[in-house]
C-alpha positions in Angstrom: 0.0 0.0 0.0 1.4 3.3 -1.0 0.7 6.8 0.3 -0.1 9.5 -2.2 1.4 12.9 -1.2 1.7 14.8 -4.4 -0.3 15.7 -7.5 2.3 14.0 -9.7 1.8 10.7 -7.7 -2.0 11.1 -8.1 -1.6 11.7 -11.8 0.6 8.6 -12.1 -2.1 6.5 -10.3 -4.8 7.8 -12.6 -2.6 6.9 -15.6 -1.8 3.5 -14.1 -5.6 2.8 -13.8 -5.8 2.8 -17.6 -3.6 -0.4 -17.5 -5.0 -2.0 -14.3 -7.7 -1.4 -11.7 -6.5 0.4 -8.5 -8.0 1.3 -5.1 -7.5 4.8 -3.6 -8.7 5.7 -0.1 -9.1 9.3 1.0 -8.4 9.1 4.8 -8.7 11.6 7.6 -6.2 11.0 10.4 -8.4 12.8 12.9 -11.7 10.9 12.3 -12.5 7.6 14.1 -14.8 6.5 11.2 -11.9 7.0 8.9 -9.6 5.1 11.2 -12.0 2.1 11.0 -12.2 2.4 7.2 -8.4 2.5 7.0 -8.1 -0.6 9.1 -10.6 -2.5 6.8 -8.7 -1.2 3.8 -5.2 -2.0 5.2 -6.1 -5.5 6.2 -7.7 -6.3 2.8 -5.7 -8.9 0.8 -6.0 -8.3 -2.9 -4.0 -8.3 -6.1 -5.4 -4.8 -6.9 -2.8 -2.1 -6.0 -3.9 -0.1 -3.0 -3.1 3.6 -2.4 -4.2 6.1 0.2 -4.1 9.8 0.8 -4.1 11.6 4.2 -6.7 14.3 3.4 -5.6 16.9 6.0 -1.9 16.6 5.1 -2.4 16.6 1.4 -5.5 18.8 0.9 -4.4 20.0 -2.6 -4.2 16.4 -3.8 -7.5 15.6 -2.3 -9.0 18.6 -4.1 -7.5 17.4 -7.4 -8.9 13.9 -7.0 -12.4 15.5 -6.4 -11.9 17.6 -9.5 -10.5 14.9 -11.7 -13.1 12.3 -10.8 -16.0 14.8 -10.6 -17.2 13.2 -7.3 -17.8 15.3 -4.2 -15.3 14.9 -1.4 -16.1 12.8 1.6 -13.8 11.3 4.1 -13.3 8.5 4.4 -13.9 7.8 0.8 -12.7 4.8 -1.3 -12.5 4.6 -5.1 -12.0 1.7 -7.4 -10.3 3.3 -10.5 -10.3 1.7 -13.9 -9.6 3.3 -17.3 -8.9 6.7 -15.6 -12.2 7.0 -13.8 -14.0 5.8 -10.7 -16.1 2.8 -11.4 -17.1 2.3 -7.8 -16.9 4.3 -4.6 -17.9 3.9 -0.9 -17.8 6.2 2.0 -17.8 6.0 5.8 -19.1 2.7 7.2 -19.7 1.3 3.7 -16.0 0.8 3.5 -15.6 -2.8 4.5 -13.5 -5.7 3.3 -16.6 -7.5 2.0 -17.8 -4.5 0.1 -14.4 -3.9 -1.4 -14.0 -7.5 -2.4 -17.4 -7.4 -4.0 -16.5 -4.2 -5.9 -13.2 -5.7 -7.1 -15.0 -8.8 -8.3 -17.7 -6.9 -10.1 -15.7 -4.0 -11.5 -12.0 -4.8 -11.2 -11.6 -7.2 -14.2 -8.4 -6.4 -16.0 
């Protein structure tokens, strides 16, 4: 799992999603709901590459993600990216291993 800290890293991930599906979690380090979502995400075993962003520490990157994907910001917020766009998203308590696995199965075909 890799932390995204810069706009260039985000743009690389967006480009990489054109070759393979990717997961990106927007995470708040001060929110207990986000901490629970991060734990679910971190403990997930998958072949799909996982990335995360600390929203408060990388606000400009978070804003760029919102702009690029045209999906209003929430935190925590998880995206499954494919072909340069979000094909699935979940927020708050909807971020669970079972929901992520289901999304990867349904939308993550390479």
